[in-house]
C-alpha positions in Angstrom: -38.3 -83.2 115.3 -37.9 -85.6 112.8 -40.7 -87.1 111.3 -40.3 -90.3 110.8 -42.2 -92.9 108.7 -42.4 -97.0 108.8 -41.9 -98.1 105.2 -41.1 -102.1 103.9 -37.7 -102.3 104.2 -37.6 -104.6 100.7 -39.1 -101.2 99.3 -37.0 -98.4 101.3 -33.9 -99.4 98.7 -35.8 -99.0 95.3 -37.6 -96.0 96.6 -34.1 -94.0 97.1 -32.6 -95.3 94.0 -32.1 -92.9 90.6 -31.3 -94.4 87.4 -28.3 -92.4 85.5 -29.5 -91.9 81.8 -26.7 -90.2 79.5 -26.8 -87.5 76.1 -24.3 -88.4 73.6 -23.9 -84.3 72.3 -22.6 -85.8 68.7 -25.5 -88.4 68.3 -28.4 -86.5 70.4 -29.9 -89.6 71.9 -30.8 -90.3 75.2 -29.3 -93.7 76.6 -29.1 -95.4 80.0 -25.9 -96.3 81.5 -25.0 -99.6 82.5 -21.1 -99.1 83.3 -17.8 -98.1 82.2 -15.2 -100.5 80.4 -11.6 -100.7 81.1 -10.7 -98.9 78.8 -13.0 -95.9 79.7 -15.5 -96.2 77.5 -19.2 -95.6 78.5 -21.5 -98.4 78.3 -25.0 -97.7 77.8 -28.2 -99.6 76.7 -31.6 -97.9 75.4 -34.1 -96.9 77.9 -36.5 -99.3 77.4 -38.7 -101.6 80.0 -36.6 -105.0 78.9 -33.2 -103.5 79.4 -34.4 -102.2 83.4 -32.5 -105.0 85.2 -29.3 -103.4 83.5 -29.7 -100.0 84.5 -27.0 -98.6 86.9 -28.4 -97.4 89.8 -27.5 -95.1 92.7 -28.5 -93.5 95.9 -30.3 -90.8 95.5 -29.6 -89.3 98.5 -25.9 -89.9 99.2 -23.5 -91.3 96.8 -25.0 -89.5 93.5 -23.3 -86.0 93.8 -20.4 -86.8 96.0 -17.9 -89.8 95.5 -19.6 -92.4 93.5 -20.3 -89.7 90.4 -16.9 -88.2 91.2 -15.0 -91.3 90.7 -17.2 -92.3 87.9 -16.5 -89.0 85.9 -13.1 -89.4 86.4 -13.4 -93.0 84.8 -14.6 -92.1 81.6 -12.4 -91.3 78.7 -14.0 -88.4 77.2 -16.9 -87.0 80.2 -17.2 -83.5 77.9 -18.8 -85.1 75.5 -21.7 -86.4 77.5 -24.6 -84.6 79.6 -26.0 -87.0 82.5 -29.3 -87.1 84.0 -30.5 -88.8 86.8 -34.1 -89.9 87.3 -36.1 -92.2 89.8 -35.8 -95.8 88.4 -39.6 -96.0 88.5 -40.0 -93.1 86.3 -36.7 -94.1 84.0 -38.7 -95.3 80.9 -41.1 -92.5 80.7 -38.6 -89.3 81.6 -36.0 -90.7 78.8 -39.0 -90.5 76.3 -39.9 -87.1 77.1 -36.1 -85.9 76.9 -36.0 -87.6 73.5 -38.9 -85.8 72.5 -37.0 -82.8 73.4 -33.9 -83.0 71.8 -35.8 -83.9 68.6 -38.5 -81.1 69.1 -37.6 -78.5 71.3 -40.5 -76.8 73.9 -40.4 -74.7 76.9 -41.8 -78.0 79.2 -39.4 -80.0 77.6 -36.5 -77.7 78.4 -38.4 -78.0 82.1 -37.8 -81.5 82.3 -33.9 -81.7 81.0 -32.9 -78.9 83.4 -34.8 -80.8 86.2 -32.9 -83.8 85.9 -29.4 -82.3 84.9 -26.3 -83.6 86.5 -23.5 -80.9 86.5 -20.0 -81.7 86.6 -18.4 -82.7 90.0 -16.4 -79.4 90.2 -19.7 -77.3 88.8 -22.0 -78.6 91.3 -19.9 -78.3 94.3 -19.2 -74.9 93.3 -22.7 -74.4 93.1 -23.9 -75.7 96.2 -21.3 -74.3 98.3 -21.9 -71.0 96.7 -24.6 -69.9 94.5 -23.5 -66.4 94.4 -19.9 -65.9 94.4 -20.3 -62.5 96.3 -22.4 -64.1 98.6 -21.9 -63.4 102.3 -21.8 -67.5 103.1 -18.7 -67.7 101.0 -17.2 -64.9 102.2 -17.8 -66.1 106.0 -16.3 -69.3 104.9 -13.1 -68.4 103.4 -12.4 -65.9 106.6 -12.6 -68.7 109.1 -9.4 -69.7 110.3 -10.8 -72.4 112.4 -14.4 -74.1 112.2 -17.1 -73.5 114.9 -17.2 -77.2 116.0 -14.7 -80.3 116.2 -14.8 -83.4 114.5 -13.4 -85.5 117.2 -16.2 -83.7 119.7 -18.7 -85.7 117.7 -20.5 -89.0 118.7 -19.2 -91.1 115.5 -20.3 -94.3 117.1 -24.0 -93.3 117.6 -24.5 -92.0 114.6 -23.1 -95.2 112.9 -26.0 -96.7 114.3 -28.2 -94.3 112.5 -26.2 -95.0 109.3 -24.8 -91.9 109.3 -20.7 -92.4 109.2 -17.7 -90.1 109.0 -15.8 -91.6 106.1 -19.1 -91.2 104.0 -19.4 -87.3 105.2 -16.0 -86.9 104.1 -15.8 -88.3 100.9 -19.2 -86.3 99.9 -17.0 -83.1 100.6 -19.8 -82.1 103.5 -17.7 -81.9 106.5 -16.3 -78.4 105.8 -19.9 -77.0 106.1 -21.0 -78.9 109.0 -18.3 -77.9 111.2 -19.0 -74.6 110.2 -22.3 -74.9 111.6 -24.3 -75.2 108.0 -26.6 -78.0 107.3 -25.3 -80.5 104.4 -26.6 -79.4 100.9 -28.3 -82.8 100.3 -31.0 -85.5 102.1 -29.6 -88.4 102.9 -31.3 -92.1 104.4 -31.3 -92.2 108.1 -32.9 -95.6 110.1 -33.3 -96.7 113.6 -33.4 -100.4 114.4 -35.3 -101.4 117.4 -35.6 -104.9 116.6 -39.4 -105.3 116.8 -39.5 -101.7 114.6 -37.6 -100.2 112.0 -38.0 -96.7 111.2 -36.6 -94.9 108.5 -36.6 -91.3 107.4 -34.6 -88.9 104.5 -33.0 -85.9 106.7 -30.2 -83.1 105.9 -27.6 -82.9 108.7 -26.3 -80.2 110.7 -24.4 -79.5 113.9 -25.2 -77.1 117.0 -23.5 -76.8 120.6 -25.1 -77.8 123.6 -25.1 -76.1 126.9 -21.7 -77.5 127.4 -20.3 -76.3 124.0 -20.2 -79.8 122.1 -21.7 -80.7 118.6 -24.7 -82.1 118.8 -26.1 -83.5 115.4 -29.1 -82.7 114.1 -31.2 -84.3 111.9 -33.8 -82.2 109.9 -36.5 -84.5 108.3 -37.9 -84.4 105.2 -41.6 -83.5 105.6 -44.4 -84.1 102.6 -45.3 -80.5 102.9 -44.7 -77.0 104.9 -46.6 -76.6 107.5 -48.1 -73.1 107.3 -51.4 -73.8 108.5 -50.6 -73.0 112.4 -48.6 -70.1 114.2 -44.9 -70.3 113.4 -43.3 -68.3 116.4 -46.5 -66.3 116.9 -46.6 -65.7 113.3 -49.4 -66.4 111.6 -49.2 -66.7 107.9 -51.5 -65.3 105.6 -52.8 -66.1 102.1 -49.7 -64.0 100.4 -47.4 -65.6 103.1 -48.4 -69.1 101.8 -48.7 -68.1 98.4 -45.0 -67.1 98.3 -43.5 -69.4 99.8 -44.9 -72.1 97.9 -43.8 -70.4 95.0 -40.5 -69.0 95.5 -39.6 -70.5 98.9 -39.2 -67.0 100.3 -42.1 -65.4 102.2 -41.1 -62.2 101.1 -41.3 -59.5 103.9 -39.9 -59.2 107.3 -41.6 -60.2 110.1 -41.3 -60.2 114.3 -41.1 -63.3 115.6 -41.5 -64.1 119.4 -38.8 -65.6 121.6 -41.3 -68.7 123.4 -38.6 -68.0 126.0 -37.9 -64.8 126.9 -41.0 -63.3 124.8 -38.3 -60.8 122.7 -39.7 -59.7 119.8 -36.8 -60.8 116.7 -37.6 -59.3 113.0 -36.6 -62.1 110.8 -36.9 -63.3 107.2 -38.8 -67.2 106.7 -38.2 -69.3 104.1 -38.6 -73.0 103.4 -35.8 -75.3 103.4 -36.0 -76.7 99.5 -34.9 -80.2 100.5 -37.0 -81.0 103.7 -40.0 -78.4 103.5 -39.0 -77.5 106.7 -39.9 -74.0 108.0 -36.8 -71.7 108.4 -36.2 -68.3 109.9 -33.3 -65.8 110.1 -33.1 -63.4 112.4 -32.7 -59.8 109.8 -30.0 -58.4 112.4 -27.7 -61.4 111.0 -28.3 -60.9 107.6 -25.3 -59.9 105.4 -25.8 -58.4 102.0 -22.3 -58.1 99.6 -21.8 -54.8 97.7 -22.0 -56.6 94.5 -23.5 -59.5 92.9 -22.4 -61.0 89.6 -20.5 -57.6 88.9 -23.7 -55.4 89.3 -22.8 -53.0 92.2 -26.1 -52.6 94.4 -27.4 -49.6 95.6 -28.2 -48.7 99.5 -32.1 -49.2 98.5 -31.5 -52.6 96.7 -29.6 -53.7 100.0 -32.3 -52.7 102.2 -34.8 -54.4 100.1 -33.0 -57.4 100.5 -32.7 -57.0 104.1 -36.0 -56.7 104.3 -37.1 -59.8 102.1 -38.4 -58.1 99.0 -37.4 -59.7 95.2 -34.6 -57.4 93.6 -34.5 -57.0 89.5 -30.6 -56.6 88.9 -29.5 -55.7 85.1 -26.4 -56.3 83.4 -25.4 -59.4 85.5 -22.5 -61.3 84.7 -23.3 -64.9 84.0 -20.8 -66.7 82.2 -22.5 -69.7 80.9 -25.8 -68.0 80.1 -27.0 -65.2 77.5 -29.4 -64.2 80.2 -28.3 -60.6 82.2 -31.2 -60.1 84.2 -32.7 -61.2 87.0 -34.4 -61.6 90.5 -32.4 -62.1 93.4 -34.0 -62.2 97.1 -32.6 -63.5 100.2 -33.1 -67.0 101.6 -33.0 -67.4 105.2 -32.4 -71.2 104.6 -29.7 -70.3 102.6 -28.3 -67.6 104.5 -27.5 -65.3 101.3 -29.6 -64.2 98.5 -30.3 -66.8 95.8 -31.7 -66.3 92.3 -34.9 -66.4 90.9 -35.6 -68.0 87.7 -38.2 -69.6 85.5 -41.4 -69.9 87.6 -39.8 -68.5 91.2 -39.3 -65.3 89.5 -42.2 -62.7 90.3 -44.4 -61.3 87.3 -43.1 -58.3 85.9 -45.5 -55.7 86.9 -45.3 -51.9 87.3 -45.4 -52.6 90.8 -42.2 -54.6 90.5 -40.6 -52.5 88.0 -42.6 -49.8 86.9 -40.1 -49.7 84.3 -40.3 -53.3 82.9 -43.2 -54.4 80.5 -43.4 -57.6 78.7 -39.5 -57.8 79.2 -38.6 -54.4 78.0 -36.9 -51.6 79.8 -37.9 -48.4 78.9 -36.1 -45.3 78.8 -36.0 -42.9 80.8 -38.1 -40.4 78.1 -40.5 -43.0 77.5 -41.7 -43.5 81.0 -42.0 -39.8 81.2 -44.4 -39.9 78.3 -46.1 -42.9 79.4 -46.8 -41.0 83.0 -47.6 -38.0 80.6 -50.9 -40.2 79.2 -48.8 -40.5 75.8 -49.0 -43.6 73.5 -45.5 -44.6 72.8 -44.3 -46.9 69.9 -41.9 -49.8 71.2 -40.0 -50.9 67.8 -37.9 -53.6 69.6 -40.0 -55.9 71.7 -39.3 -60.1 72.0 -41.4 -62.7 72.0 -41.1 -66.1 73.5 -38.8 -67.8 71.2 -36.4 -64.1 70.6 -38.3 -62.7 67.9 -38.6 -59.0 67.4 -42.0 -57.6 67.0 -43.2 -54.2 67.7 -46.1 -52.6 69.0 -48.2 -49.4 71.1 -48.1 -49.4 74.8 -50.6 -47.0 76.9 -50.6 -46.5 80.3 -53.9 -46.9 81.9 -54.7 -44.8 84.8 -57.4 -47.1 86.1 -55.7 -50.5 86.3 -52.2 -48.7 87.0 -50.8 -51.4 84.6 -49.8 -50.9 80.7 -51.7 -52.0 77.5 -50.6 -53.0 74.4 -52.0 -52.8 71.0 -50.8 -54.0 67.5 -52.1 -50.9 66.3 -52.1 -46.8 67.5 -55.1 -46.5 69.6 -54.9 -42.7 69.2 -55.0 -42.8 65.5 -55.3 -44.9 62.8 -53.7 -42.2 60.2 -50.1 -42.6 61.8 -47.8 -43.5 59.1 -46.2 -46.1 61.3 -48.6 -49.2 61.4 -46.4 -52.3 60.2 -47.1 -54.1 63.5 -50.6 -55.4 62.1 -48.2 -58.2 60.7 -46.8 -59.1 64.1 -50.2 -60.7 65.6 -49.6 -63.7 64.2 -45.9 -64.2 65.0 -46.5 -63.4 68.8 -49.6 -65.3 69.0 -48.2 -68.3 68.0 -44.6 -67.8 69.6 -45.4 -66.3 73.2 -49.0 -67.2 73.2 -49.5 -70.9 72.1 -51.6 -70.4 69.5 -52.1 -72.0 66.3 -51.8 -70.5 62.8 -53.7 -72.9 60.1 -51.0 -71.7 57.4 -48.0 -72.1 59.2 -49.1 -75.0 62.0 -47.3 -77.7 61.2 -43.8 -75.7 60.8 -41.2 -76.6 63.3 -39.6 -73.6 63.9 -40.4 -69.9 65.1 -42.7 -67.5 62.8 -39.9 -64.8 62.0 -41.2 -61.2 62.3 -44.1 -60.5 59.9 -44.7 -64.1 59.0 -48.0 -65.8 58.3 -46.9 -68.4 55.6 -44.1 -71.0 54.8 -41.4 -68.7 53.9 -38.9 -71.5 51.8 -39.4 -75.5 50.4 -38.7 -76.7 53.7 -41.4 -75.3 55.8 -43.8 -75.7 52.6 -43.0 -79.8 53.1 -43.3 -79.6 56.6 -46.9 -78.0 56.5 -47.8 -80.0 53.4 -47.2 -83.3 55.5 -50.9 -85.3 55.8 -52.4 -84.7 59.3 -56.2 -84.4 60.9 -57.6 -81.2 59.0 -59.0 -78.8 61.7 -62.1 -77.2 61.8 -61.5 -73.5 62.3 -59.1 -71.4 60.3 -57.0 -68.4 61.4 -55.7 -68.6 64.6 -57.5 -70.2 67.4 -57.9 -68.4 70.5 
């Protein structure tokens, strides 16, 4: 069932439009795109309210990642010279300011803003949408099929055109192969019904389903404001933990038995949230296919079982071609029908329960892990803070809580010869915890190991710039 809402027809196009922003990689400046001239030169203006009428606007739901951007990208003389971003039209000016601040003075929050709105090159975007992991069961299944599940000629295109869905549009957006293979589109698009006296509009993902006669029936998965987790889902009542997991990662994280309302059959299944529509999606556990390896990492039988049970599995040594990070969590997504990576806020907090050998992104050796479980305190010299700078400290297993305790001083002996880590307190507090050190608070670079004061003339100049004096001294807590 599609959730349809009535909207002012004059406002609707504006609500669905995005503005194309661009960053010249050499000039490091965010501007709004206005077009491309005959020679292939990108035309831009400053992102101000005064220039809003000149901004290039594109259909957020349809054209941006399809034929529009593909064609637009091909017209540009030197496309790799630029990075592109899409932002809602109403938020363009403010978002551009945030992006420019991130370019000038990088922060973690600013990095999230850039990633959220970034547009990848058409080829890279299509590859990611079609197969987020090159070894996923989805891509393998599609490659192995010589015939599609549905036939395009069996679809009632005339009726669909009345809803605003055209065949040539789907073909240009390269969505037909997925649809004919039984997958939903990897985008939402506007759908409208005109009943003369009432106009109904919504956004929806599209999919195909066979009817009793075996012919293709179009299904529209309407966009919801939020997932419906308050009521039973095929007999399953969501617990507080279920709801928290689904809202945070999009996956419930465990297998449950769902009840077929017609037959009463109990079906072991995994549950996820469609990240585009907020619809609750289930997938039968007996149909789950887990690959033998992910990004070059061969999965053990226990890891494959955990993934089929819906658990998040931590993998090390992944072969990410465009990222220095080699470790990540993966978890099966019932909507996508294959394991996905969990990055950023989606990644589980690393605790002993999830990975007993890991603490503060440091994986203990077998010998270190053995000593910790024997109640010993170990000295670790290669921790990394939030800015990637090394620091040192002592770790002890707390038998009462089951978690690890950290200290810059050896808690067992103040006479221990190895006591250099006291000097790392300021560095870690500033780089990882977001605290302020009075002597270095105006320095823009991450503090180096043991650093507590400006290290050179440049940093001294930054530190001595006039600013409003603060009352407190030392590290603010």
